[in-house]
DSSP file (Angstrom, degrees, kcal/mol; ACC not computed):
  #  RESIDUE AA STRUCTURE BP1 BP2  ACC     N-H-->O    O-->H-N    N-H-->O    O-->H-N    TCO  KAPPA ALPHA  PHI   PSI    X-CA   Y-CA   Z-CA
    1    1 A M              0   0    0      0, 0.0     2,-0.2     0, 0.0   122,-0.2   0.000 360.0 360.0 360.0 130.7  106.7   78.5   67.4
    2    2 A A        -     0   0    0    120,-0.1     2,-0.6     1,-0.0   119,-0.1  -0.517 360.0-157.5 -73.9 135.5  106.9   79.5   71.1
    3    3 A V  E     +A  120   0A   0    117,-0.5   117,-3.0    -2,-0.2     2,-0.3  -0.934  17.3 178.2-116.9 106.7  104.5   82.1   72.3
    4    4 A R  E     +A  119   0A   0     -2,-0.6     2,-0.3   115,-0.2   115,-0.2  -0.758   6.4 162.1-106.0 152.7  105.7   83.8   75.5
    5    5 A G  E     -A  118   0A   0    113,-2.5   113,-2.3    -2,-0.3     2,-0.3  -0.965  29.0-141.0-159.5 176.4  104.0   86.5   77.3
    6    6 A K  E     -A  117   0A   0     -2,-0.3     2,-0.4   111,-0.2   111,-0.2  -0.977  13.5-173.8-147.6 130.8  103.5   88.6   80.4
    7    7 A V  E     +A  116   0A   0    109,-2.3   109,-2.7    -2,-0.3     2,-0.3  -0.955  13.1 173.5-123.4 146.7  100.3   89.9   81.9
    8    8 A E  E     +A  115   0A   0     -2,-0.4     2,-0.3   107,-0.2   107,-0.2  -0.991  13.4 178.6-152.7 158.5  100.1   92.2   84.9
    9    9 A V  E     -A  114   0A   0    105,-2.0   105,-3.1    -2,-0.3     2,-0.4  -0.976  20.3-135.0-154.0 155.2   97.8   94.3   87.0
   10   10 A E  E     -A  113   0A   0     -2,-0.3     2,-0.5   103,-0.2   103,-0.2  -0.950  14.4-164.0-116.2 139.4   98.1   96.5   90.1
   11   11 A V  E     -A  112   0A   0    101,-2.1   101,-2.5    -2,-0.4     2,-0.1  -0.987  21.2-125.4-123.5 124.9   95.7   96.4   93.0
   12   12 A D  E     -A  111   0A   0     -2,-0.5     2,-0.4    99,-0.2    99,-0.3  -0.414  27.2-144.9 -65.3 141.9   95.5   99.2   95.6
   13   13 A L        -     0   0    0     97,-3.3    97,-0.5     1,-0.1     4,-0.1  -0.874  21.8-163.8-111.1 143.0   95.9   98.0   99.2
   14   14 A K  S    S+     0   0    0     -2,-0.4    -1,-0.1    95,-0.1     2,-0.1   0.722  83.7  63.9 -87.5 -29.1   94.3   99.3  102.3
   15   15 A S  S    S-     0   0    0      1,-0.1    95,-0.3    95,-0.1     2,-0.1  -0.323 102.3 -87.9 -82.7 174.1   96.9   97.6  104.4
   16   16 A S     >  -     0   0    0      1,-0.1     4,-2.3    -2,-0.1     5,-0.2  -0.437  27.9-118.1 -82.1 159.6  100.6   98.5  104.2
   17   17 A A  H  > S+     0   0    0      1,-0.2     4,-2.6     2,-0.2     5,-0.2   0.898 116.2  52.8 -60.9 -41.1  103.0   97.0  101.7
   18   18 A D  H  > S+     0   0    0      1,-0.2     4,-2.4     2,-0.2    -1,-0.2   0.922 110.5  45.9 -61.6 -44.5  105.1   95.6  104.6
   19   19 A R  H  > S+     0   0    0      2,-0.2     4,-1.5     1,-0.2    -1,-0.2   0.891 112.6  50.3 -67.7 -39.4  102.1   93.9  106.2
   20   20 A F  H  X S+     0   0    0     -4,-2.3     4,-1.1     2,-0.2     3,-0.3   0.946 113.8  44.3 -64.3 -48.4  100.9   92.5  102.8
   21   21 A Y  H  X S+     0   0    0     -4,-2.6     4,-2.6     1,-0.2     3,-0.3   0.898 108.8  58.3 -62.6 -39.9  104.3   91.1  102.0
   22   22 A S  H  X>S+     0   0    0     -4,-2.4     4,-3.2    -5,-0.2     5,-0.7   0.830  97.5  61.8 -60.2 -32.9  104.7   89.7  105.6
   23   23 A F  H  X5S+     0   0    0     -4,-1.5     4,-1.8    -3,-0.3    -1,-0.2   0.952 111.6  37.0 -57.7 -49.4  101.5   87.7  105.1
   24   24 A F  H  <5S+     0   0    0     -4,-1.1    -2,-0.2    -3,-0.3    -1,-0.2   0.884 120.9  47.7 -68.5 -38.8  103.2   85.7  102.2
   25   25 A R  H  <5S+     0   0    0     -4,-2.6    -2,-0.2    -5,-0.1    -3,-0.2   0.879 129.1  16.8 -71.9 -39.2  106.6   85.7  103.9
   26   26 A N  H  <5S+     0   0    0     -4,-3.2    -3,-0.2    -5,-0.2    -2,-0.2   0.695 133.3  27.3-112.5 -23.8  105.5   84.6  107.4
   27   27 A T    ><< +     0   0    0     -4,-1.8     3,-2.1    -5,-0.7    -2,-0.1  -0.149  60.2 138.9-137.3  44.0  102.0   83.1  107.3
   28   28 A P  G >   +     0   0    0      0, 0.0     3,-1.9     0, 0.0    -1,-0.1   0.751  68.7  72.8 -63.3 -20.4  101.3   81.6  103.8
   29   29 A H  G 3  S+     0   0    0      1,-0.3     4,-0.2     2,-0.1    12,-0.1   0.616  87.3  65.4 -67.6 -10.5   99.5   78.7  105.5
   30   30 A H  G X> S+     0   0    0     -3,-2.1     4,-2.0    -7,-0.2     3,-0.8   0.429  70.3 101.4 -88.8   0.2   96.7   81.1  106.3
   31   31 A L  H <> S+     0   0    0     -3,-1.9     4,-2.9     1,-0.3     7,-0.3   0.908  78.7  52.0 -52.5 -46.8   95.8   81.5  102.6
   32   32 A P  H 34 S+     0   0    0      0, 0.0    -1,-0.3     0, 0.0    -2,-0.1   0.825 111.4  48.7 -62.4 -27.3   92.8   79.2  102.7
   33   33 A D  H <4 S+     0   0    0     -3,-0.8    -2,-0.2    -4,-0.2    -3,-0.1   0.836 119.8  36.8 -76.1 -32.7   91.5   81.2  105.7
   34   34 A A  H  < S+     0   0    0     -4,-2.0     2,-0.5    -3,-0.2    -3,-0.2   0.771 112.0  59.2 -90.3 -29.1   92.0   84.5  104.0
   35   35 A C    ><  -     0   0    0     -4,-2.9     3,-1.0    -5,-0.2    -1,-0.1  -0.899  60.1-156.3-115.2 124.0   91.0   83.7  100.4
   36   36 A S  T 3  S+     0   0    0     -2,-0.5    -1,-0.1     1,-0.2   102,-0.1   0.771  96.7  51.7 -66.2 -25.6   87.7   82.3   99.3
   37   37 A D  T 3  S+     0   0    0     97,-0.1    23,-2.4    22,-0.1     2,-0.6   0.522  94.0  79.8 -91.1  -5.8   89.2   80.7   96.1
   38   38 A V  E <   +B   59   0A   0     -3,-1.0    21,-0.3    -7,-0.3    -3,-0.2  -0.911  52.2 174.3-105.4 121.1   92.0   78.9   97.9
   39   39 A H  E     -     0   0A   0     19,-2.7     2,-0.3    -2,-0.6    20,-0.2   0.809  58.2  -6.8 -97.8 -34.8   90.8   75.6   99.5
   40   40 A A  E     -B   58   0A   0     18,-1.6    18,-2.5     2,-0.0     2,-0.3  -0.992  49.5-167.6-161.8 153.5   93.9   73.9  100.8
   41   41 A G  E     +B   57   0A   0     -2,-0.3     2,-0.3    16,-0.2    16,-0.2  -0.994  10.2 177.3-144.0 146.0   97.7   74.1  101.0
   42   42 A E  E     -B   56   0A   0     14,-2.3    14,-2.7    -2,-0.3     2,-0.4  -0.995  32.3-108.1-148.5 153.0  100.3   71.6  102.1
   43   43 A I  E     +B   55   0A   0     -2,-0.3    12,-0.2    12,-0.2     3,-0.1  -0.647  28.5 174.1 -79.5 130.8  104.1   71.4  102.2
   44   44 A H  E    S-     0   0A   0     10,-3.1     2,-0.3     1,-0.4    11,-0.2   0.741  75.4  -1.9 -99.4 -38.4  105.7   69.0   99.7
   45   45 A E  E    S+B   54   0A   0      9,-2.1     9,-2.8     2,-0.1    -1,-0.4  -0.962 119.5   0.4-155.1 134.3  109.3   69.8  100.5
   46   46 A G  S    S-     0   0    0     -2,-0.3     2,-0.2     7,-0.2    -3,-0.1  -0.723  90.9 -68.3  92.1-137.8  110.8   72.4  102.9
   47   47 A D        -     0   0    0     -2,-0.4     3,-0.2     3,-0.2    -2,-0.1  -0.782  44.2 -88.8-145.1-173.8  108.6   74.5  105.1
   48   48 A W  S    S+     0   0    0     -2,-0.2   -21,-0.1     1,-0.2     7,-0.0   0.744 116.7  37.3 -76.3 -23.4  106.2   77.4  104.9
   49   49 A V  S    S+     0   0    0    -23,-0.1     2,-0.4   -22,-0.1    -1,-0.2   0.427  90.8  95.7-116.4   1.3  108.6   80.3  105.2
   50   50 A S  S >  S-     0   0    0     -3,-0.2     3,-1.6     1,-0.0    21,-0.2  -0.762  73.6-114.9-100.1 139.3  111.8   79.3  103.3
   51   51 A S  T 3  S+     0   0    0     -2,-0.4    21,-0.3     1,-0.2     3,-0.1  -0.405 103.6  32.3 -59.8 143.0  112.7   80.3   99.7
   52   52 A G  T 3  S+     0   0    0     19,-3.3    -1,-0.2     1,-0.3    20,-0.1   0.300  84.4 139.0  89.7  -9.6  112.9   77.1   97.6
   53   53 A S    <   -     0   0    0     -3,-1.6    18,-2.2    18,-0.5     2,-0.5  -0.359  47.4-135.4 -66.9 149.7  110.2   75.3   99.5
   54   54 A I  E     +BC  45  70A   0     -9,-2.8   -10,-3.1    16,-0.2    -9,-2.1  -0.928  26.2 179.4-113.2 130.3  107.7   73.3   97.4
   55   55 A R  E     -BC  43  69A   0     14,-2.2    14,-2.7    -2,-0.5     2,-0.4  -0.915  21.9-140.7-130.2 153.5  104.0   73.5   98.2
   56   56 A N  E     -BC  42  68A   0    -14,-2.7   -14,-2.3    -2,-0.3     2,-0.3  -0.949  22.6-171.5-112.4 135.0  100.8   72.1   96.8
   57   57 A W  E     -BC  41  67A   0     10,-2.5    10,-2.1    -2,-0.4     2,-0.4  -0.940  16.2-156.1-126.0 148.1   97.7   74.2   96.5
   58   58 A T  E     +BC  40  66A   0    -18,-2.5   -19,-2.7    -2,-0.3   -18,-1.6  -0.995  32.9 150.0-119.3 130.7   94.0   73.5   95.7
   59   59 A Y  E     -BC  38  65A   0      6,-2.2     6,-2.9    -2,-0.4     2,-0.4  -0.894  40.9-111.1-150.3 172.6   92.1   76.5   94.4
   60   60 A S  E     + C   0  64A   0    -23,-2.4     4,-0.2    -2,-0.3    -2,-0.0  -0.965  28.8 164.1-118.5 132.7   89.2   77.5   92.2
   61   61 A V  S    S-     0   0    0      2,-2.5     3,-0.1    -2,-0.4    69,-0.1  -0.542  94.0 -48.6-138.8  67.2   89.5   79.4   88.9
   62   62 A G  S    S+     0   0    0     68,-0.0     2,-0.3    -2,-0.0    -2,-0.1   0.096 141.5  30.4  83.0 -22.2   86.1   78.6   87.4
   63   63 A R  S    S-     0   0    0     -4,-0.0    -2,-2.5     0, 0.0     2,-0.3  -0.956 102.8 -84.6-155.7 161.2   86.8   75.0   88.3
   64   64 A K  E     +C   60   0A   0     -2,-0.3     2,-0.3    -4,-0.2    -4,-0.2  -0.584  54.8 168.1 -76.5 130.9   88.8   73.2   91.0
   65   65 A E  E     -C   59   0A   0     -6,-2.9    -6,-2.2    -2,-0.3     2,-0.3  -0.889  26.8-135.5-135.9 165.9   92.5   72.9   90.2
   66   66 A T  E     -C   58   0A   0     -2,-0.3    22,-1.1    -8,-0.2    23,-0.5  -0.895  15.5-168.9-120.7 156.5   95.8   71.9   91.9
   67   67 A F  E     -CD  57  87A   0    -10,-2.1   -10,-2.5    -2,-0.3     2,-0.5  -0.958   9.9-159.6-148.8 123.0   99.1   73.7   91.6
   68   68 A K  E     +CD  56  86A   0     18,-2.7    17,-3.1    -2,-0.3    18,-1.3  -0.919  28.1 175.1-103.2 130.1  102.5   72.6   92.8
   69   69 A E  E     -CD  55  84A   0    -14,-2.7   -14,-2.2    -2,-0.5     2,-0.5  -0.919  35.7-138.8-135.4 155.1  104.9   75.5   93.1
   70   70 A K  E     -CD  54  83A   0     13,-2.2    13,-3.0    -2,-0.3     2,-0.4  -0.976  32.0-147.0-107.5 130.4  108.4   76.4   94.3
   71   71 A R  E     - D   0  82A   0    -18,-2.2   -19,-3.3    -2,-0.5   -18,-0.5  -0.845  14.7-171.9-107.6 133.9  108.2   79.7   96.1
   72   72 A E  E     - D   0  81A   0      9,-2.5     9,-2.8    -2,-0.4     2,-0.4  -0.945   7.5-153.6-121.6 143.4  111.0   82.3   96.1
   73   73 A F  E     - D   0  80A   0     -2,-0.4     2,-0.4     7,-0.2     7,-0.2  -0.933  12.9-170.2-118.8 140.8  111.2   85.4   98.3
   74   74 A D  E  >> - D   0  79A   0      5,-2.7     5,-2.1    -2,-0.4     4,-0.6  -0.864   9.5-177.8-124.1  93.0  113.0   88.8   97.6
   75   75 A D  T >45S+     0   0    0     -2,-0.4     3,-0.6     1,-0.2    -1,-0.1   0.851  78.1  57.9 -63.7 -36.2  112.8   90.6  100.9
   76   76 A E  T 345S+     0   0    0      1,-0.2    -1,-0.2     2,-0.1    -2,-0.0   0.899 118.5  30.9 -61.4 -41.5  114.5   93.7   99.7
   77   77 A N  T 345S-     0   0    0     -3,-0.3    -1,-0.2     2,-0.1    -2,-0.2   0.315 106.7-123.3-100.3   7.4  111.9   94.3   96.9
   78   78 A K  T <<5 +     0   0    0     -3,-0.6    24,-2.5    -4,-0.6     2,-0.4   0.915  61.2 147.7  50.6  50.6  109.0   92.7   98.9
   79   79 A T  E   < -DE  74 101A   0     -5,-2.1    -5,-2.7    22,-0.2     2,-0.4  -0.955  34.1-168.4-121.5 133.3  108.4   90.2   96.1
   80   80 A V  E     -DE  73 100A   0     20,-2.4    20,-2.3    -2,-0.4     2,-0.4  -0.981  12.0-162.5-116.8 131.7  107.1   86.6   96.3
   81   81 A T  E     -DE  72  99A   0     -9,-2.8    -9,-2.5    -2,-0.4     2,-0.6  -0.949   8.8-156.3-120.8 134.1  107.4   84.4   93.2
   82   82 A H  E     -DE  71  98A   0     16,-3.7    16,-2.3    -2,-0.4     2,-0.7  -0.934   9.1-162.9-109.6 111.9  105.5   81.2   92.5
   83   83 A I  E     -DE  70  97A   0    -13,-3.0   -13,-2.2    -2,-0.6    14,-0.2  -0.862  21.3-128.6 -99.6 114.7  107.3   79.0   90.0
   84   84 A G  E     +D   69   0A   0     12,-2.6    12,-0.3    -2,-0.7   -15,-0.2  -0.353  36.4 163.9 -66.8 137.6  104.9   76.4   88.6
   85   85 A I  E     -     0   0A   0    -17,-3.1     2,-0.3     1,-0.5   -16,-0.2   0.685  65.3  -6.6-116.5 -47.6  106.0   72.8   88.7
   86   86 A E  E    S+D   68   0A   0    -18,-1.3   -18,-2.7     3,-0.0    -1,-0.5  -0.952  79.4  88.3-146.9 162.6  102.8   70.7   88.2
   87   87 A G  E >  S-D   67   0A   0     -2,-0.3     3,-1.9   -20,-0.2   -20,-0.2  -0.654  82.7 -58.5 133.9 175.2   99.1   71.2   87.9
   88   88 A E  G >  S+     0   0    0    -22,-1.1     3,-2.6     1,-0.3     4,-0.3   0.760 117.3  75.7 -61.2 -26.5   96.3   71.9   85.5
   89   89 A V  G >> S+     0   0    0    -23,-0.5     4,-1.7     1,-0.3     3,-1.5   0.812  86.8  64.3 -54.4 -29.1   97.9   75.2   84.5
   90   90 A F  G <4 S+     0   0    0     -3,-1.9    -1,-0.3     1,-0.3    -2,-0.2   0.419  81.1  77.1 -81.3   3.5  100.3   73.1   82.5
   91   91 A N  G <4 S+     0   0    0     -3,-2.6    -1,-0.3     1,-0.1    -2,-0.2   0.654 114.5  21.8 -73.8 -17.2   97.4   71.9   80.3
   92   92 A Y  T <4 S+     0   0    0     -3,-1.5    29,-2.5    -4,-0.3    30,-0.4   0.636 123.0  51.1-119.7 -28.0   97.8   75.3   78.7
   93   93 A Y  E  <  - F   0 120A   0     -4,-1.7    27,-0.3    27,-0.3    -1,-0.2  -0.929  51.6-155.9-127.3 140.8  101.3   76.6   79.4
   94   94 A K  E    S+     0   0A   0     25,-3.1     2,-0.3    -2,-0.4    26,-0.2   0.840  93.1  13.3 -76.5 -36.4  104.8   75.1   79.0
   95   95 A S  E     - F   0 119A   0     24,-1.2    24,-2.0    -6,-0.1     2,-0.3  -0.985  67.2-175.9-140.0 151.2  106.1   77.5   81.8
   96   96 A W  E     + F   0 118A   0     -2,-0.3   -12,-2.6   -12,-0.3     2,-0.4  -0.961   6.5 170.2-151.2 126.2  104.2   79.6   84.4
   97   97 A K  E     -EF  83 117A   0     20,-2.2    20,-3.0    -2,-0.3     2,-0.4  -0.960   8.6-174.9-141.3 120.3  105.6   82.0   87.0
   98   98 A G  E     -EF  82 116A   0    -16,-2.3   -16,-3.7    -2,-0.4     2,-0.3  -0.888   5.1-176.0-115.5 146.6  103.5   84.4   89.0
   99   99 A S  E     -EF  81 115A   0     16,-2.6    16,-2.3    -2,-0.4     2,-0.4  -0.991  18.3-155.1-142.9 151.9  104.6   87.1   91.4
  100  100 A W  E     -EF  80 114A   0    -20,-2.3   -20,-2.4    -2,-0.3     2,-0.4  -0.982  11.9-170.6-117.4 134.3  103.3   89.6   93.8
  101  101 A Q  E     -EF  79 113A   0     12,-2.1    12,-3.1    -2,-0.4     2,-0.6  -0.990  13.2-148.0-125.3 123.9  105.3   92.7   94.7
  102  102 A A  E     - F   0 112A   0    -24,-2.5     2,-0.5    -2,-0.4    10,-0.2  -0.804  21.1-170.3 -91.2 123.2  104.1   94.9   97.6
  103  103 A V  E     - F   0 111A   0      8,-3.1     8,-2.4    -2,-0.6     2,-0.4  -0.959  17.3-143.5-124.1 127.1  105.0   98.5   96.9
  104  104 A H        -     0   0    0     -2,-0.5     2,-0.5     6,-0.2     6,-0.1  -0.703  18.6-160.0 -81.6 135.3  104.8  101.5   99.2
  105  105 A R    >   -     0   0    0      3,-0.4     3,-1.5    -2,-0.4     2,-0.3  -0.978  15.8-129.0-120.7 123.6  103.8  104.7   97.4
  106  106 A D  T 3  S+     0   0    0     -2,-0.5    -2,-0.0     1,-0.3     0, 0.0  -0.529  95.4   7.4 -66.3 129.7  104.4  108.1   98.9
  107  107 A G  T 3  S+     0   0    0     -2,-0.3    -1,-0.3     1,-0.2     0, 0.0   0.554 126.9  59.3  77.8   7.4  101.2  110.2   98.9
  108  108 A G  S <  S-     0   0    0     -3,-1.5    -3,-0.4     3,-0.0    -1,-0.2  -0.920  93.7 -67.4-153.6 177.7   99.0  107.3   97.8
  109  109 A P        -     0   0    0      0, 0.0   -95,-0.1     0, 0.0     2,-0.1  -0.335  52.4-104.8 -70.6 153.7   97.9  103.8   98.8
  110  110 A A        -     0   0    0    -97,-0.5   -97,-3.3   -95,-0.3     2,-0.3  -0.403  42.3-151.5 -65.4 155.7  100.3  100.9   98.8
  111  111 A V  E     -AF  12 103A   0     -8,-2.4    -8,-3.1   -99,-0.3     2,-0.6  -0.943  15.2-137.0-131.9 154.8   99.8   98.6   95.8
  112  112 A A  E     -AF  11 102A   0   -101,-2.5  -101,-2.1    -2,-0.3     2,-0.6  -0.966  19.4-152.7-107.5 118.9  100.3   94.9   95.0
  113  113 A K  E     -AF  10 101A   0    -12,-3.1   -12,-2.1    -2,-0.6     2,-0.5  -0.832  11.4-163.7 -91.2 124.1  101.8   94.4   91.5
  114  114 A I  E     +AF   9 100A   0   -105,-3.1  -105,-2.0    -2,-0.6     2,-0.4  -0.938  11.1 176.7-112.8 126.5  100.8   91.1   90.1
  115  115 A I  E     -AF   8  99A   0    -16,-2.3   -16,-2.6    -2,-0.5     2,-0.5  -0.995  13.9-168.8-133.6 133.6  102.8   89.7   87.2
  116  116 A I  E     -AF   7  98A   0   -109,-2.7  -109,-2.3    -2,-0.4     2,-0.5  -0.992   4.4-169.5-120.7 125.0  102.4   86.4   85.4
  117  117 A V  E     +AF   6  97A   0    -20,-3.0   -20,-2.2    -2,-0.5     2,-0.3  -0.956  23.8 158.9-111.4 130.5  105.2   85.3   82.9
  118  118 A Y  E     -AF   5  96A   0   -113,-2.3  -113,-2.5    -2,-0.5     2,-0.4  -0.924  38.9-141.2-147.8 164.7  104.3   82.3   80.8
  119  119 A E  E     -AF   4  95A   0    -24,-2.0   -25,-3.1    -2,-0.3   -24,-1.2  -0.980  29.7-132.6-131.2 123.1  104.9   80.3   77.7
  120  120 A K  E     -AF   3  93A   0   -117,-3.0  -117,-0.5    -2,-0.4   -27,-0.3  -0.349  12.0-129.7 -70.5 151.7  101.9   78.8   75.9
  121  121 A L  S    S-     0   0    0    -29,-2.5     2,-0.3     1,-0.2   -28,-0.1   0.865  90.2 -14.8 -66.7 -36.4  101.9   75.2   74.8
  122  122 A N  S >  S-     0   0    0    -30,-0.4     3,-1.6  -119,-0.1    -1,-0.2  -0.959  79.0 -90.8-157.9 172.0  100.8   76.4   71.4
  123  123 A E  T 3  S+     0   0    0     -2,-0.3  -121,-0.0     1,-0.3    -2,-0.0   0.742 117.0  61.8 -62.5 -25.3   99.4   79.5   69.7
  124  124 A S  T 3  S+     0   0    0      2,-0.0    -1,-0.3    -4,-0.0     0, 0.0   0.605  80.6 103.3 -80.1  -9.9   95.7   78.5   70.3
  125  125 A M  S <  S-     0   0    0     -3,-1.6    -5,-0.1   -33,-0.1   -33,-0.1  -0.412  77.5-108.2 -72.9 149.3   96.0   78.4   74.1
  126  126 A P        -     0   0    0      0, 0.0    -1,-0.1     0, 0.0    -2,-0.0  -0.321  28.3-104.8 -74.8 157.1   94.5   81.4   76.0
  127  127 A H        -     0   0    0      1,-0.1     2,-1.9    -7,-0.1     3,-0.5  -0.533  44.4-105.1 -70.1 151.4   96.5   84.1   77.7
  128  128 A P  S  > S+     0   0    0      0, 0.0     4,-2.0     0, 0.0     3,-0.2  -0.153  74.6 134.0 -81.0  47.7   96.3   83.5   81.5
  129  129 A V  H  >  +     0   0    0     -2,-1.9     4,-2.6     1,-0.2     5,-0.2   0.866  69.4  56.8 -63.8 -36.5   93.8   86.2   82.2
  130  130 A N  H  > S+     0   0    0     -3,-0.5     4,-1.9     1,-0.2    -1,-0.2   0.870 108.7  46.7 -64.4 -34.7   91.7   83.9   84.5
  131  131 A Y  H  > S+     0   0    0     -3,-0.2     4,-2.4     2,-0.2    -1,-0.2   0.845 110.6  52.4 -74.1 -33.8   94.8   83.2   86.6
  132  132 A L  H  X S+     0   0    0     -4,-2.0     4,-2.2     2,-0.2    -2,-0.2   0.914 110.0  49.0 -64.9 -42.3   95.6   87.0   86.8
  133  133 A D  H  X S+     0   0    0     -4,-2.6     4,-2.7     2,-0.2    -2,-0.2   0.899 109.6  52.7 -62.5 -41.0   92.0   87.5   87.9
  134  134 A L  H  X S+     0   0    0     -4,-1.9     4,-2.6     1,-0.2    -2,-0.2   0.940 110.5  46.7 -58.6 -48.1   92.4   84.8   90.5
  135  135 A M  H  X S+     0   0    0     -4,-2.4     4,-2.1     1,-0.2    -1,-0.2   0.871 112.2  50.7 -64.6 -36.9   95.6   86.5   91.9
  136  136 A A  H  X S+     0   0    0     -4,-2.2     4,-2.0     2,-0.2    -1,-0.2   0.913 111.6  47.6 -66.3 -42.3   93.9   89.9   91.9
  137  137 A N  H  X S+     0   0    0     -4,-2.7     4,-2.3     2,-0.2    -2,-0.2   0.889 110.8  51.7 -65.8 -38.3   90.9   88.4   93.8
  138  138 A M  H  X S+     0   0    0     -4,-2.6     4,-3.0    -5,-0.2     5,-0.2   0.906 107.5  53.7 -61.8 -40.8   93.3   86.7   96.3
  139  139 A T  H  X S+     0   0    0     -4,-2.1     4,-2.6     1,-0.2    -2,-0.2   0.925 109.6  46.8 -59.3 -46.3   95.0   90.1   96.8
  140  140 A K  H  X S+     0   0    0     -4,-2.0     4,-2.4     2,-0.2    -1,-0.2   0.903 113.5  48.8 -63.3 -41.9   91.7   91.8   97.7
  141  141 A D  H  X S+     0   0    0     -4,-2.3     4,-2.3     2,-0.2    -2,-0.2   0.928 113.0  46.6 -64.2 -45.6   90.8   88.9  100.0
  142  142 A I  H  X S+     0   0    0     -4,-3.0     4,-2.5     2,-0.2    -2,-0.2   0.928 112.3  50.8 -62.4 -45.1   94.2   89.0  101.8
  143  143 A D  H  X S+     0   0    0     -4,-2.6     4,-2.4    -5,-0.2    -1,-0.2   0.924 111.4  47.3 -59.4 -46.0   94.1   92.8  102.1
  144  144 A A  H  X S+     0   0    0     -4,-2.4     4,-2.2     1,-0.2    -1,-0.2   0.896 111.2  52.4 -62.9 -39.5   90.6   92.6  103.6
  145  145 A H  H  X S+     0   0    0     -4,-2.3     4,-1.6     1,-0.2    -2,-0.2   0.902 111.3  46.8 -61.4 -42.7   91.8   89.9  106.0
  146  146 A L  H  < S+     0   0    0     -4,-2.5    -2,-0.2     2,-0.2    -1,-0.2   0.881 112.1  48.9 -68.8 -39.1   94.7   92.0  107.1
  147  147 A V  H  < S+     0   0    0     -4,-2.4    -2,-0.2     1,-0.2    -1,-0.2   0.879 113.5  47.9 -67.9 -37.8   92.6   95.2  107.6
  148  148 A K  H  <        0   0    0     -4,-2.2    -1,-0.2     1,-0.2    -2,-0.2   0.809 360.0 360.0 -71.6 -31.3   90.1   93.2  109.6
  149  149 A A     <        0   0    0     -4,-1.6    -1,-0.2    -5,-0.2    -2,-0.2   0.485 360.0 360.0 -69.1 360.0   92.7   91.5  111.8
């Protein structure tokens, strides 16, 4: 029996929603400089700024892992989506898709909505809370990097 799920969290931003989204849209190659848990990134196919490009990342989530992704952008909704292709994440999940959406809020801070949609390999596999925590920590690191810049 397939076990599908979705986990999500919101992180308040000190930077603007536009600036946060622009980081992913225009300078994703700076992730290793901005995020302590991201060690390296490289282009597998395409380039850094085009939807559909395929990239390989090395990061830490309690242990060092790799992740090959296809990245999609939705400029209107300021959303970047990472569609998993290969990596250790597939030791636990049949499918994995993570996204960040930068949202401007009138009268309050901008927020980054982080969502992971997944299908477990089987019922005994964990929910991807560790990957959600990784994405939340990356959000905080990127935001601090943007505020400092």
